[in-house]
N, C-alpha and C positions, 0 to 999 in steps of 0.2 A: 446285851439286850437285843432282841430281834424286833423288827417292825416291818409289817407288810402293808404297802400302800395299795389300797384297792377295796373292793367290796366282796362279799361272799354270798353264796346261795346254798341252802341245804335242801336236798331233794328227799322227800319222805313219801313212801308208798301209800296208796289208798287201797280200799277193799278190792277194786278190780285187779290190782297187782297180786294180791293174796289169792284171789280166785284163779288167776292165770297160772301162778306158781303151782298151786295145788292140783290144777287140772293136768299139769305136765309131770308131776311127781307125787302121786297119791300115797306112795309108801312112806314119804317123809313130809307130812303136812306142816304147813307154816301158819302161825297165828298172826293176827293183825298187828299185835305189839312187836313182833319180830321185824316187820318192815318199817317200823316207826322209831326204832332205837338204833344206836350206833350207825347213824347215817353219814354219808360222805359230804364233805364241804368242798365246793368248787369256787375258786377265786375268779373274780371279774375285775376288769380294769377299773381304776378309780373314777368315780363321777360319770359313769355312762348313763345313769338314770334308770328308773324302773321300767320304762317302755323298752329301751334298748336291751336291758337285762332279760326281759321276757322274750324279746325277739331272738336273742342269742340262744336261750334255752330251747325255744321252739325250733329254731333252725338246726340245732345240734341234737335234737331229741334222740335220733337213732344211735349216735355215738354215746350219749349219756346213758341210754337204756342198756346198751351192750356193756358199757363200763360198770354199771350197777350189777349186772348179771355175772360178770367174770371177775370182779374184784378191783378193776381199775389199774391204770398205770399212769405215771406222770405225763407220758406222751399224749394219752387220750385226754387228759384234763386240760391241756393247753388250748383246746379248741375254743373254749369260751373267751380266752384272752385274745386270740387272733381273729375271732369271728369266722373261723374255718377257712 
């Protein structure tokens, strides 16, 4: 049995992301449902609280955005645990 101590956050795209994607690749348009399904889960340290979780997401936005675009690697995902 596996147990992970901590909390998680799931990032789901909104309409501006779909607009941005489609403005950069008009030949392969993406629908809204495509950015809302099969989303990545990022682990957070246990008990950091919602305010600290939001702060870490905002602080690491550039890393998370790039991670979402390129498919992500475990090294990039550790930024939320360490606070960068």
